[in-house]
All heavy atoms as atom14 arrays in JSON, in Angstrom:
{
  "sequence": "MHIDRVESGKIVEHWGQGDAQGLMQQLGIMFLPSSKLLPQIARNSIAKLFKKKA",
  "atom14_mask": [
    [1, 1, 1, 1, 1, 1, 1, 1, 0, 0, 0, 0, 0, 0],
    [1, 1, 1, 1, 1, 1, 1, 1, 1, 1, 0, 0, 0, 0],
    [1, 1, 1, 1, 1, 1, 1, 1, 0, 0, 0, 0, 0, 0],
    [1, 1, 1, 1, 1, 1, 1, 1, 0, 0, 0, 0, 0, 0],
    [1, 1, 1, 1, 1, 1, 1, 1, 1, 1, 1, 0, 0, 0],
    [1, 1, 1, 1, 1, 1, 1, 0, 0, 0, 0, 0, 0, 0],
    [1, 1, 1, 1, 1, 1, 1, 1, 1, 0, 0, 0, 0, 0],
    [1, 1, 1, 1, 1, 1, 0, 0, 0, 0, 0, 0, 0, 0],
    [1, 1, 1, 1, 0, 0, 0, 0, 0, 0, 0, 0, 0, 0],
    [1, 1, 1, 1, 1, 1, 1, 1, 1, 0, 0, 0, 0, 0],
    [1, 1, 1, 1, 1, 1, 1, 1, 0, 0, 0, 0, 0, 0],
    [1, 1, 1, 1, 1, 1, 1, 0, 0, 0, 0, 0, 0, 0],
    [1, 1, 1, 1, 1, 1, 1, 1, 1, 0, 0, 0, 0, 0],
    [1, 1, 1, 1, 1, 1, 1, 1, 1, 1, 0, 0, 0, 0],
    [1, 1, 1, 1, 1, 1, 1, 1, 1, 1, 1, 1, 1, 1],
    [1, 1, 1, 1, 0, 0, 0, 0, 0, 0, 0, 0, 0, 0],
    [1, 1, 1, 1, 1, 1, 1, 1, 1, 0, 0, 0, 0, 0],
    [1, 1, 1, 1, 0, 0, 0, 0, 0, 0, 0, 0, 0, 0],
    [1, 1, 1, 1, 1, 1, 1, 1, 0, 0, 0, 0, 0, 0],
    [1, 1, 1, 1, 1, 0, 0, 0, 0, 0, 0, 0, 0, 0],
    [1, 1, 1, 1, 1, 1, 1, 1, 1, 0, 0, 0, 0, 0],
    [1, 1, 1, 1, 0, 0, 0, 0, 0, 0, 0, 0, 0, 0],
    [1, 1, 1, 1, 1, 1, 1, 1, 0, 0, 0, 0, 0, 0],
    [1, 1, 1, 1, 1, 1, 1, 1, 0, 0, 0, 0, 0, 0],
    [1, 1, 1, 1, 1, 1, 1, 1, 1, 0, 0, 0, 0, 0],
    [1, 1, 1, 1, 1, 1, 1, 1, 1, 0, 0, 0, 0, 0],
    [1, 1, 1, 1, 1, 1, 1, 1, 0, 0, 0, 0, 0, 0],
    [1, 1, 1, 1, 0, 0, 0, 0, 0, 0, 0, 0, 0, 0],
    [1, 1, 1, 1, 1, 1, 1, 1, 0, 0, 0, 0, 0, 0],
    [1, 1, 1, 1, 1, 1, 1, 1, 0, 0, 0, 0, 0, 0],
    [1, 1, 1, 1, 1, 1, 1, 1, 1, 1, 1, 0, 0, 0],
    [1, 1, 1, 1, 1, 1, 1, 1, 0, 0, 0, 0, 0, 0],
    [1, 1, 1, 1, 1, 1, 1, 0, 0, 0, 0, 0, 0, 0],
    [1, 1, 1, 1, 1, 1, 0, 0, 0, 0, 0, 0, 0, 0],
    [1, 1, 1, 1, 1, 1, 0, 0, 0, 0, 0, 0, 0, 0],
    [1, 1, 1, 1, 1, 1, 1, 1, 1, 0, 0, 0, 0, 0],
    [1, 1, 1, 1, 1, 1, 1, 1, 0, 0, 0, 0, 0, 0],
    [1, 1, 1, 1, 1, 1, 1, 1, 0, 0, 0, 0, 0, 0],
    [1, 1, 1, 1, 1, 1, 1, 0, 0, 0, 0, 0, 0, 0],
    [1, 1, 1, 1, 1, 1, 1, 1, 1, 0, 0, 0, 0, 0],
    [1, 1, 1, 1, 1, 1, 1, 1, 0, 0, 0, 0, 0, 0],
    [1, 1, 1, 1, 1, 0, 0, 0, 0, 0, 0, 0, 0, 0],
    [1, 1, 1, 1, 1, 1, 1, 1, 1, 1, 1, 0, 0, 0],
    [1, 1, 1, 1, 1, 1, 1, 1, 0, 0, 0, 0, 0, 0],
    [1, 1, 1, 1, 1, 1, 0, 0, 0, 0, 0, 0, 0, 0],
    [1, 1, 1, 1, 1, 1, 1, 1, 0, 0, 0, 0, 0, 0],
    [1, 1, 1, 1, 1, 0, 0, 0, 0, 0, 0, 0, 0, 0],
    [1, 1, 1, 1, 1, 1, 1, 1, 1, 0, 0, 0, 0, 0],
    [1, 1, 1, 1, 1, 1, 1, 1, 0, 0, 0, 0, 0, 0],
    [1, 1, 1, 1, 1, 1, 1, 1, 1, 1, 1, 0, 0, 0],
    [1, 1, 1, 1, 1, 1, 1, 1, 1, 0, 0, 0, 0, 0],
    [1, 1, 1, 1, 1, 1, 1, 1, 1, 0, 0, 0, 0, 0],
    [1, 1, 1, 1, 1, 1, 1, 1, 1, 0, 0, 0, 0, 0],
    [1, 1, 1, 1, 1, 0, 0, 0, 0, 0, 0, 0, 0, 0]
  ],
  "atom14_positions": [
    [[59.18, -71.1, -21.03], [58.87, -69.8, -20.54], [57.49, -69.88, -19.89], [56.59, -70.53, -20.4], [58.83, -68.78, -21.69], [58.39, -67.42, -21.21], [58.04, -66.21, -22.5], [59.51, -66.22, -23.42], [0.0, 0.0, 0.0], [0.0, 0.0, 0.0], [0.0, 0.0, 0.0], [0.0, 0.0, 0.0], [0.0, 0.0, 0.0], [0.0, 0.0, 0.0]],
    [[57.35, -69.23, -18.78], [56.08, -69.19, -18.08], [55.74, -67.74, -17.75], [56.6, -66.98, -17.3], [56.13, -70.01, -16.79], [56.34, -71.46, -17.04], [55.3, -72.31, -17.34], [57.46, -72.22, -17.08], [55.77, -73.52, -17.53], [57.08, -73.49, -17.39], [0.0, 0.0, 0.0], [0.0, 0.0, 0.0], [0.0, 0.0, 0.0], [0.0, 0.0, 0.0]],
    [[54.5, -67.38, -17.98], [54.02, -66.03, -17.67], [52.78, -66.17, -16.8], [51.87, -66.94, -17.12], [53.68, -65.25, -18.96], [54.93, -65.12, -19.83], [53.09, -63.89, -18.62], [54.67, -64.55, -21.2], [0.0, 0.0, 0.0], [0.0, 0.0, 0.0], [0.0, 0.0, 0.0], [0.0, 0.0, 0.0], [0.0, 0.0, 0.0], [0.0, 0.0, 0.0]],
    [[52.77, -65.45, -15.71], [51.62, -65.45, -14.8], [51.05, -64.05, -14.7], [51.79, -63.07, -14.69], [52.04, -65.91, -13.39], [52.53, -67.34, -13.38], [51.91, -68.17, -14.06], [53.51, -67.62, -12.69], [0.0, 0.0, 0.0], [0.0, 0.0, 0.0], [0.0, 0.0, 0.0], [0.0, 0.0, 0.0], [0.0, 0.0, 0.0], [0.0, 0.0, 0.0]],
    [[49.72, -63.98, -14.62], [49.06, -62.7, -14.35], [48.57, -62.75, -12.91], [47.91, -63.7, -12.5], [47.88, -62.47, -15.3], [47.25, -61.08, -15.14], [46.3, -60.78, -16.26], [45.1, -61.57, -16.21], [44.0, -61.26, -15.49], [43.97, -60.17, -14.77], [42.96, -62.06, -15.53], [0.0, 0.0, 0.0], [0.0, 0.0, 0.0], [0.0, 0.0, 0.0]],
    [[48.96, -61.73, -12.16], [48.68, -61.7, -10.73], [47.71, -60.57, -10.41], [47.87, -59.45, -10.89], [49.99, -61.51, -9.93], [49.72, -61.47, -8.44], [50.99, -62.61, -10.26], [0.0, 0.0, 0.0], [0.0, 0.0, 0.0], [0.0, 0.0, 0.0], [0.0, 0.0, 0.0], [0.0, 0.0, 0.0], [0.0, 0.0, 0.0], [0.0, 0.0, 0.0]],
    [[46.7, -60.88, -9.62], [45.76, -59.89, -9.1], [45.63, -60.11, -7.6], [45.4, -61.23, -7.15], [44.38, -60.03, -9.75], [44.28, -59.49, -11.15], [42.88, -59.57, -11.71], [41.94, -59.88, -10.95], [42.73, -59.35, -12.92], [0.0, 0.0, 0.0], [0.0, 0.0, 0.0], [0.0, 0.0, 0.0], [0.0, 0.0, 0.0], [0.0, 0.0, 0.0]],
    [[45.78, -59.05, -6.85], [45.64, -59.11, -5.39], [46.53, -60.19, -4.77], [46.12, -60.92, -3.87], [44.18, -59.35, -4.99], [43.35, -58.34, -5.49], [0.0, 0.0, 0.0], [0.0, 0.0, 0.0], [0.0, 0.0, 0.0], [0.0, 0.0, 0.0], [0.0, 0.0, 0.0], [0.0, 0.0, 0.0], [0.0, 0.0, 0.0], [0.0, 0.0, 0.0]],
    [[47.73, -60.35, -5.3], [48.68, -61.3, -4.75], [48.43, -62.75, -5.12], [49.1, -63.65, -4.61], [0.0, 0.0, 0.0], [0.0, 0.0, 0.0], [0.0, 0.0, 0.0], [0.0, 0.0, 0.0], [0.0, 0.0, 0.0], [0.0, 0.0, 0.0], [0.0, 0.0, 0.0], [0.0, 0.0, 0.0], [0.0, 0.0, 0.0], [0.0, 0.0, 0.0]],
    [[47.45, -63.0, -6.01], [47.15, -64.37, -6.42], [47.31, -64.51, -7.93], [46.99, -63.61, -8.69], [45.73, -64.75, -6.03], [45.51, -64.8, -4.54], [44.1, -65.25, -4.23], [43.88, -65.3, -2.72], [42.54, -65.76, -2.39], [0.0, 0.0, 0.0], [0.0, 0.0, 0.0], [0.0, 0.0, 0.0], [0.0, 0.0, 0.0], [0.0, 0.0, 0.0]],
    [[47.78, -65.67, -8.34], [47.9, -65.95, -9.77], [46.5, -66.23, -10.31], [45.83, -67.15, -9.84], [48.83, -67.14, -10.04], [50.25, -66.82, -9.57], [48.82, -67.52, -11.52], [51.21, -67.98, -9.63], [0.0, 0.0, 0.0], [0.0, 0.0, 0.0], [0.0, 0.0, 0.0], [0.0, 0.0, 0.0], [0.0, 0.0, 0.0], [0.0, 0.0, 0.0]],
    [[46.07, -65.43, -11.28], [44.74, -65.62, -11.86], [44.79, -66.2, -13.27], [43.8, -66.72, -13.76], [43.92, -64.31, -11.84], [43.64, -63.89, -10.41], [44.64, -63.2, -12.58], [0.0, 0.0, 0.0], [0.0, 0.0, 0.0], [0.0, 0.0, 0.0], [0.0, 0.0, 0.0], [0.0, 0.0, 0.0], [0.0, 0.0, 0.0], [0.0, 0.0, 0.0]],
    [[45.94, -66.09, -13.93], [46.13, -66.69, -15.25], [47.56, -67.16, -15.37], [48.47, -66.56, -14.81], [45.84, -65.69, -16.37], [44.38, -65.41, -16.6], [44.19, -64.54, -17.83], [44.27, -65.08, -18.94], [43.95, -63.34, -17.65], [0.0, 0.0, 0.0], [0.0, 0.0, 0.0], [0.0, 0.0, 0.0], [0.0, 0.0, 0.0], [0.0, 0.0, 0.0]],
    [[47.75, -68.22, -16.14], [49.1, -68.75, -16.36], [49.22, -69.19, -17.82], [48.33, -69.84, -18.36], [49.35, -69.96, -15.45], [50.63, -70.67, -15.76], [51.85, -70.21, -15.32], [50.88, -71.77, -16.49], [52.79, -71.02, -15.76], [52.23, -71.98, -16.47], [0.0, 0.0, 0.0], [0.0, 0.0, 0.0], [0.0, 0.0, 0.0], [0.0, 0.0, 0.0]],
    [[50.32, -68.82, -18.45], [50.63, -69.27, -19.8], [52.01, -69.91, -19.76], [52.92, -69.4, -19.11], [50.69, -68.1, -20.79], [49.42, -67.34, -20.94], [48.37, -67.63, -21.77], [49.06, -66.15, -20.25], [47.38, -66.69, -21.63], [47.78, -65.76, -20.7], [49.68, -65.36, -19.29], [47.13, -64.64, -20.23], [49.03, -64.25, -18.83], [47.77, -63.89, -19.29]],
    [[52.16, -71.02, -20.45], [53.46, -71.69, -20.5], [53.76, -72.2, -21.89], [52.86, -72.62, -22.61], [0.0, 0.0, 0.0], [0.0, 0.0, 0.0], [0.0, 0.0, 0.0], [0.0, 0.0, 0.0], [0.0, 0.0, 0.0], [0.0, 0.0, 0.0], [0.0, 0.0, 0.0], [0.0, 0.0, 0.0], [0.0, 0.0, 0.0], [0.0, 0.0, 0.0]],
    [[55.02, -72.11, -22.26], [55.44, -72.61, -23.57], [56.8, -73.28, -23.41], [57.78, -72.63, -23.05], [55.55, -71.45, -24.58], [56.03, -71.86, -25.95], [55.07, -72.83, -26.63], [53.88, -72.61, -26.64], [55.59, -73.9, -27.17], [0.0, 0.0, 0.0], [0.0, 0.0, 0.0], [0.0, 0.0, 0.0], [0.0, 0.0, 0.0], [0.0, 0.0, 0.0]],
    [[56.83, -74.59, -23.65], [58.09, -75.32, -23.56], [58.93, -75.14, -24.81], [58.41, -74.84, -25.89], [0.0, 0.0, 0.0], [0.0, 0.0, 0.0], [0.0, 0.0, 0.0], [0.0, 0.0, 0.0], [0.0, 0.0, 0.0], [0.0, 0.0, 0.0], [0.0, 0.0, 0.0], [0.0, 0.0, 0.0], [0.0, 0.0, 0.0], [0.0, 0.0, 0.0]],
    [[60.21, -75.31, -24.67], [61.14, -75.2, -25.81], [62.03, -76.43, -25.83], [63.21, -76.36, -25.48], [61.95, -73.92, -25.69], [62.88, -73.7, -26.89], [62.7, -74.38, -27.92], [63.78, -72.86, -26.78], [0.0, 0.0, 0.0], [0.0, 0.0, 0.0], [0.0, 0.0, 0.0], [0.0, 0.0, 0.0], [0.0, 0.0, 0.0], [0.0, 0.0, 0.0]],
    [[61.44, -77.55, -26.2], [62.2, -78.82, -26.21], [63.36, -78.77, -27.2], [64.44, -79.28, -26.92], [61.27, -79.98, -26.53], [0.0, 0.0, 0.0], [0.0, 0.0, 0.0], [0.0, 0.0, 0.0], [0.0, 0.0, 0.0], [0.0, 0.0, 0.0], [0.0, 0.0, 0.0], [0.0, 0.0, 0.0], [0.0, 0.0, 0.0], [0.0, 0.0, 0.0]],
    [[63.16, -78.14, -28.35], [64.22, -78.08, -29.34], [65.41, -77.28, -28.8], [66.56, -77.7, -28.94], [63.73, -77.46, -30.64], [64.8, -77.41, -31.71], [64.3, -76.83, -33.02], [63.14, -76.49, -33.15], [65.18, -76.71, -33.98], [0.0, 0.0, 0.0], [0.0, 0.0, 0.0], [0.0, 0.0, 0.0], [0.0, 0.0, 0.0], [0.0, 0.0, 0.0]],
    [[65.15, -76.15, -28.18], [66.23, -75.35, -27.6], [66.97, -76.11, -26.51], [68.21, -76.05, -26.43], [0.0, 0.0, 0.0], [0.0, 0.0, 0.0], [0.0, 0.0, 0.0], [0.0, 0.0, 0.0], [0.0, 0.0, 0.0], [0.0, 0.0, 0.0], [0.0, 0.0, 0.0], [0.0, 0.0, 0.0], [0.0, 0.0, 0.0], [0.0, 0.0, 0.0]],
    [[66.23, -76.84, -25.69], [66.85, -77.64, -24.63], [67.74, -78.72, -25.23], [68.88, -78.92, -24.79], [65.78, -78.27, -23.74], [66.28, -79.21, -22.66], [67.16, -78.47, -21.65], [65.11, -79.87, -21.95], [0.0, 0.0, 0.0], [0.0, 0.0, 0.0], [0.0, 0.0, 0.0], [0.0, 0.0, 0.0], [0.0, 0.0, 0.0], [0.0, 0.0, 0.0]],
    [[67.26, -79.42, -26.25], [68.05, -80.48, -26.87], [69.32, -79.91, -27.52], [70.38, -80.54, -27.46], [67.22, -81.25, -27.89], [66.18, -82.13, -27.24], [65.39, -83.31, -28.34], [64.66, -82.27, -29.58], [0.0, 0.0, 0.0], [0.0, 0.0, 0.0], [0.0, 0.0, 0.0], [0.0, 0.0, 0.0], [0.0, 0.0, 0.0], [0.0, 0.0, 0.0]],
    [[69.21, -78.71, -28.13], [70.39, -78.09, -28.72], [71.42, -77.76, -27.64], [72.61, -77.99, -27.81], [70.01, -76.83, -29.48], [69.32, -77.09, -30.79], [68.84, -75.83, -31.46], [68.55, -74.83, -30.81], [68.75, -75.86, -32.78], [0.0, 0.0, 0.0], [0.0, 0.0, 0.0], [0.0, 0.0, 0.0], [0.0, 0.0, 0.0], [0.0, 0.0, 0.0]],
    [[70.96, -77.23, -26.51], [71.87, -76.88, -25.42], [72.55, -78.11, -24.84], [73.72, -78.06, -24.44], [71.12, -76.14, -24.32], [70.66, -74.75, -24.73], [69.82, -74.09, -23.65], [69.85, -74.47, -22.49], [69.05, -73.09, -24.05], [0.0, 0.0, 0.0], [0.0, 0.0, 0.0], [0.0, 0.0, 0.0], [0.0, 0.0, 0.0], [0.0, 0.0, 0.0]],
    [[71.84, -79.23, -24.8], [72.39, -80.46, -24.26], [73.25, -81.22, -25.28], [73.9, -82.2, -24.94], [71.27, -81.38, -23.76], [70.48, -80.85, -22.56], [69.3, -81.77, -22.27], [71.37, -80.69, -21.35], [0.0, 0.0, 0.0], [0.0, 0.0, 0.0], [0.0, 0.0, 0.0], [0.0, 0.0, 0.0], [0.0, 0.0, 0.0], [0.0, 0.0, 0.0]],
    [[73.2, -80.79, -26.53], [73.99, -81.44, -27.57], [73.4, -82.75, -28.06], [74.12, -83.61, -28.55], [0.0, 0.0, 0.0], [0.0, 0.0, 0.0], [0.0, 0.0, 0.0], [0.0, 0.0, 0.0], [0.0, 0.0, 0.0], [0.0, 0.0, 0.0], [0.0, 0.0, 0.0], [0.0, 0.0, 0.0], [0.0, 0.0, 0.0], [0.0, 0.0, 0.0]],
    [[72.09, -82.93, -27.92], [71.46, -84.18, -28.35], [70.45, -83.96, -29.46], [69.58, -84.78, -29.69], [70.79, -84.9, -27.16], [69.77, -83.99, -26.47], [71.82, -85.39, -26.18], [68.97, -84.69, -25.38], [0.0, 0.0, 0.0], [0.0, 0.0, 0.0], [0.0, 0.0, 0.0], [0.0, 0.0, 0.0], [0.0, 0.0, 0.0], [0.0, 0.0, 0.0]],
    [[70.57, -82.86, -30.16], [69.62, -82.54, -31.23], [69.78, -83.53, -32.38], [70.9, -83.8, -32.82], [69.89, -81.12, -31.73], [68.93, -80.62, -32.73], [67.37, -80.37, -31.94], [66.39, -79.9, -33.32], [0.0, 0.0, 0.0], [0.0, 0.0, 0.0], [0.0, 0.0, 0.0], [0.0, 0.0, 0.0], [0.0, 0.0, 0.0], [0.0, 0.0, 0.0]],
    [[68.67, -84.1, -32.84], [68.68, -85.04, -33.95], [68.74, -84.28, -35.27], [67.89, -83.42, -35.53], [67.42, -85.91, -33.92], [67.24, -86.73, -35.17], [68.05, -87.81, -35.42], [66.26, -86.41, -36.07], [67.89, -88.56, -36.57], [66.09, -87.15, -37.23], [66.91, -88.24, -37.47], [0.0, 0.0, 0.0], [0.0, 0.0, 0.0], [0.0, 0.0, 0.0]],
    [[69.74, -84.56, -36.06], [69.86, -83.97, -37.39], [69.85, -85.1, -38.4], [70.74, -85.95, -38.4], [71.15, -83.15, -37.52], [71.27, -81.95, -36.59], [72.65, -81.34, -36.7], [70.2, -80.93, -36.9], [0.0, 0.0, 0.0], [0.0, 0.0, 0.0], [0.0, 0.0, 0.0], [0.0, 0.0, 0.0], [0.0, 0.0, 0.0], [0.0, 0.0, 0.0]],
    [[68.82, -85.15, -39.26], [68.74, -86.25, -40.22], [69.86, -86.18, -41.26], [70.31, -85.1, -41.63], [67.37, -86.05, -40.88], [67.04, -84.63, -40.66], [67.71, -84.22, -39.38], [0.0, 0.0, 0.0], [0.0, 0.0, 0.0], [0.0, 0.0, 0.0], [0.0, 0.0, 0.0], [0.0, 0.0, 0.0], [0.0, 0.0, 0.0], [0.0, 0.0, 0.0]],
    [[70.28, -87.33, -41.72], [71.31, -87.37, -42.76], [70.71, -86.92, -44.09], [69.49, -86.87, -44.26], [71.87, -88.78, -42.9], [70.89, -89.63, -43.47], [0.0, 0.0, 0.0], [0.0, 0.0, 0.0], [0.0, 0.0, 0.0], [0.0, 0.0, 0.0], [0.0, 0.0, 0.0], [0.0, 0.0, 0.0], [0.0, 0.0, 0.0], [0.0, 0.0, 0.0]],
    [[71.56, -86.62, -45.03], [71.09, -86.15, -46.34], [70.27, -87.22, -47.06], [69.42, -86.91, -47.88], [72.26, -85.72, -47.21], [73.16, -86.8, -47.39], [0.0, 0.0, 0.0], [0.0, 0.0, 0.0], [0.0, 0.0, 0.0], [0.0, 0.0, 0.0], [0.0, 0.0, 0.0], [0.0, 0.0, 0.0], [0.0, 0.0, 0.0], [0.0, 0.0, 0.0]],
    [[70.47, -88.49, -46.73], [69.7, -89.57, -47.35], [68.25, -89.58, -46.85], [67.35, -90.03, -47.56], [70.34, -90.92, -47.07], [71.67, -91.11, -47.77], [72.26, -92.46, -47.47], [73.59, -92.64, -48.16], [74.18, -93.96, -47.9], [0.0, 0.0, 0.0], [0.0, 0.0, 0.0], [0.0, 0.0, 0.0], [0.0, 0.0, 0.0], [0.0, 0.0, 0.0]],
    [[68.03, -89.12, -45.62], [66.68, -89.13, -45.05], [65.86, -87.9, -45.43], [64.63, -87.93, -45.37], [66.75, -89.22, -43.52], [67.13, -90.55, -42.92], [67.23, -90.44, -41.42], [66.11, -91.6, -43.29], [0.0, 0.0, 0.0], [0.0, 0.0, 0.0], [0.0, 0.0, 0.0], [0.0, 0.0, 0.0], [0.0, 0.0, 0.0], [0.0, 0.0, 0.0]],
    [[66.52, -86.81, -45.81], [65.79, -85.56, -46.07], [64.7, -85.69, -47.14], [63.59, -85.2, -46.93], [66.77, -84.44, -46.4], [67.61, -83.95, -45.22], [68.61, -82.91, -45.69], [66.74, -83.4, -44.13], [0.0, 0.0, 0.0], [0.0, 0.0, 0.0], [0.0, 0.0, 0.0], [0.0, 0.0, 0.0], [0.0, 0.0, 0.0], [0.0, 0.0, 0.0]],
    [[64.94, -86.34, -48.29], [63.87, -86.48, -49.28], [62.66, -87.25, -48.75], [61.51, -86.89, -49.0], [64.53, -87.22, -50.45], [65.98, -86.95, -50.29], [66.21, -86.83, -48.81], [0.0, 0.0, 0.0], [0.0, 0.0, 0.0], [0.0, 0.0, 0.0], [0.0, 0.0, 0.0], [0.0, 0.0, 0.0], [0.0, 0.0, 0.0], [0.0, 0.0, 0.0]],
    [[62.91, -88.29, -47.97], [61.81, -89.09, -47.41], [61.02, -88.26, -46.4], [59.79, -88.31, -46.38], [62.37, -90.34, -46.75], [61.28, -91.25, -46.2], [61.83, -92.53, -45.62], [63.02, -92.79, -45.69], [60.97, -93.32, -45.03], [0.0, 0.0, 0.0], [0.0, 0.0, 0.0], [0.0, 0.0, 0.0], [0.0, 0.0, 0.0], [0.0, 0.0, 0.0]],
    [[61.72, -87.5, -45.56], [61.04, -86.65, -44.59], [60.19, -85.61, -45.3], [59.05, -85.35, -44.92], [62.07, -85.99, -43.65], [62.72, -87.05, -42.76], [61.41, -84.9, -42.8], [63.91, -86.54, -41.97], [0.0, 0.0, 0.0], [0.0, 0.0, 0.0], [0.0, 0.0, 0.0], [0.0, 0.0, 0.0], [0.0, 0.0, 0.0], [0.0, 0.0, 0.0]],
    [[60.72, -85.02, -46.37], [59.98, -84.02, -47.14], [58.74, -84.64, -47.77], [57.65, -84.05, -47.72], [60.88, -83.41, -48.21], [0.0, 0.0, 0.0], [0.0, 0.0, 0.0], [0.0, 0.0, 0.0], [0.0, 0.0, 0.0], [0.0, 0.0, 0.0], [0.0, 0.0, 0.0], [0.0, 0.0, 0.0], [0.0, 0.0, 0.0], [0.0, 0.0, 0.0]],
    [[58.86, -85.81, -48.36], [57.69, -86.47, -48.97], [56.62, -86.76, -47.94], [55.43, -86.52, -48.17], [58.12, -87.78, -49.65], [58.7, -87.62, -51.04], [58.8, -88.95, -51.77], [59.6, -89.95, -51.05], [60.91, -90.09, -51.18], [61.58, -89.31, -51.99], [61.54, -91.03, -50.51], [0.0, 0.0, 0.0], [0.0, 0.0, 0.0], [0.0, 0.0, 0.0]],
    [[57.02, -87.27, -46.78], [56.05, -87.58, -45.73], [55.35, -86.32, -45.22], [54.15, -86.33, -44.97], [56.73, -88.31, -44.57], [57.12, -89.72, -44.93], [56.62, -90.29, -45.9], [58.04, -90.28, -44.17], [0.0, 0.0, 0.0], [0.0, 0.0, 0.0], [0.0, 0.0, 0.0], [0.0, 0.0, 0.0], [0.0, 0.0, 0.0], [0.0, 0.0, 0.0]],
    [[56.11, -85.25, -45.07], [55.52, -84.0, -44.6], [54.51, -83.45, -45.6], [53.43, -83.01, -45.23], [56.61, -82.96, -44.35], [57.47, -83.4, -43.32], [0.0, 0.0, 0.0], [0.0, 0.0, 0.0], [0.0, 0.0, 0.0], [0.0, 0.0, 0.0], [0.0, 0.0, 0.0], [0.0, 0.0, 0.0], [0.0, 0.0, 0.0], [0.0, 0.0, 0.0]],
    [[54.86, -83.49, -46.88], [53.95, -83.01, -47.92], [52.7, -83.89, -47.98], [51.59, -83.39, -48.11], [54.68, -82.95, -49.28], [55.75, -81.84, -49.24], [53.7, -82.73, -50.43], [56.69, -81.85, -50.4], [0.0, 0.0, 0.0], [0.0, 0.0, 0.0], [0.0, 0.0, 0.0], [0.0, 0.0, 0.0], [0.0, 0.0, 0.0], [0.0, 0.0, 0.0]],
    [[52.88, -85.19, -47.88], [51.73, -86.11, -47.9], [50.79, -85.81, -46.74], [49.57, -85.82, -46.9], [52.22, -87.55, -47.84], [0.0, 0.0, 0.0], [0.0, 0.0, 0.0], [0.0, 0.0, 0.0], [0.0, 0.0, 0.0], [0.0, 0.0, 0.0], [0.0, 0.0, 0.0], [0.0, 0.0, 0.0], [0.0, 0.0, 0.0], [0.0, 0.0, 0.0]],
    [[51.33, -85.53, -45.56], [50.48, -85.21, -44.4], [49.69, -83.93, -44.63], [48.54, -83.83, -44.25], [51.34, -85.06, -43.14], [51.84, -86.38, -42.61], [52.68, -86.17, -41.37], [53.29, -87.46, -40.88], [54.13, -87.25, -39.69], [0.0, 0.0, 0.0], [0.0, 0.0, 0.0], [0.0, 0.0, 0.0], [0.0, 0.0, 0.0], [0.0, 0.0, 0.0]],
    [[50.32, -82.95, -45.27], [49.62, -81.68, -45.56], [48.42, -81.91, -46.47], [47.34, -81.37, -46.25], [50.57, -80.67, -46.2], [51.6, -80.04, -45.29], [52.57, -79.19, -46.12], [50.94, -79.19, -44.23], [0.0, 0.0, 0.0], [0.0, 0.0, 0.0], [0.0, 0.0, 0.0], [0.0, 0.0, 0.0], [0.0, 0.0, 0.0], [0.0, 0.0, 0.0]],
    [[48.62, -82.73, -47.51], [47.53, -82.99, -48.45], [46.44, -83.86, -47.83], [45.26, -83.71, -48.17], [48.06, -83.61, -49.74], [48.74, -82.61, -50.61], [50.12, -82.67, -50.8], [48.04, -81.6, -51.24], [50.77, -81.73, -51.61], [48.66, -80.67, -52.04], [50.02, -80.74, -52.22], [0.0, 0.0, 0.0], [0.0, 0.0, 0.0], [0.0, 0.0, 0.0]],
    [[46.8, -84.76, -46.92], [45.79, -85.59, -46.25], [44.89, -84.75, -45.35], [43.71, -84.98, -45.26], [46.46, -86.68, -45.42], [47.0, -87.81, -46.24], [47.62, -88.88, -45.35], [48.22, -89.99, -46.18], [48.84, -91.03, -45.34], [0.0, 0.0, 0.0], [0.0, 0.0, 0.0], [0.0, 0.0, 0.0], [0.0, 0.0, 0.0], [0.0, 0.0, 0.0]],
    [[45.45, -83.72, -44.69], [44.67, -82.86, -43.81], [43.67, -82.02, -44.59], [42.58, -81.76, -44.13], [45.59, -81.94, -43.01], [46.36, -82.65, -41.93], [47.23, -81.68, -41.15], [48.04, -82.42, -40.1], [48.89, -81.51, -39.34], [0.0, 0.0, 0.0], [0.0, 0.0, 0.0], [0.0, 0.0, 0.0], [0.0, 0.0, 0.0], [0.0, 0.0, 0.0]],
    [[44.04, -81.61, -45.8], [43.18, -80.76, -46.61], [42.06, -81.56, -47.28], [41.03, -81.04, -47.6], [44.0, -80.02, -47.68], [44.91, -78.98, -47.08], [45.67, -78.26, -48.16], [46.59, -77.22, -47.56], [47.32, -76.48, -48.58], [0.0, 0.0, 0.0], [0.0, 0.0, 0.0], [0.0, 0.0, 0.0], [0.0, 0.0, 0.0], [0.0, 0.0, 0.0]],
    [[42.29, -82.83, -47.49], [41.31, -83.67, -48.21], [40.14, -84.04, -47.32], [40.08, -83.91, -46.17], [41.98, -84.91, -48.74], [0.0, 0.0, 0.0], [0.0, 0.0, 0.0], [0.0, 0.0, 0.0], [0.0, 0.0, 0.0], [0.0, 0.0, 0.0], [0.0, 0.0, 0.0], [0.0, 0.0, 0.0], [0.0, 0.0, 0.0], [0.0, 0.0, 0.0]]
  ]
}
């Protein structure tokens, strides 16, 4: 999505936000981890959270 603010016929501000996940879902190439990988992904995510706070 892109939003532009226009003054006097000229773009003076621009905001953009990509949606890669939505695009991958539409194309049918979205990666879904197997049930065996979910615990490992959860552990890694939690470990990263605690490393940032430390």
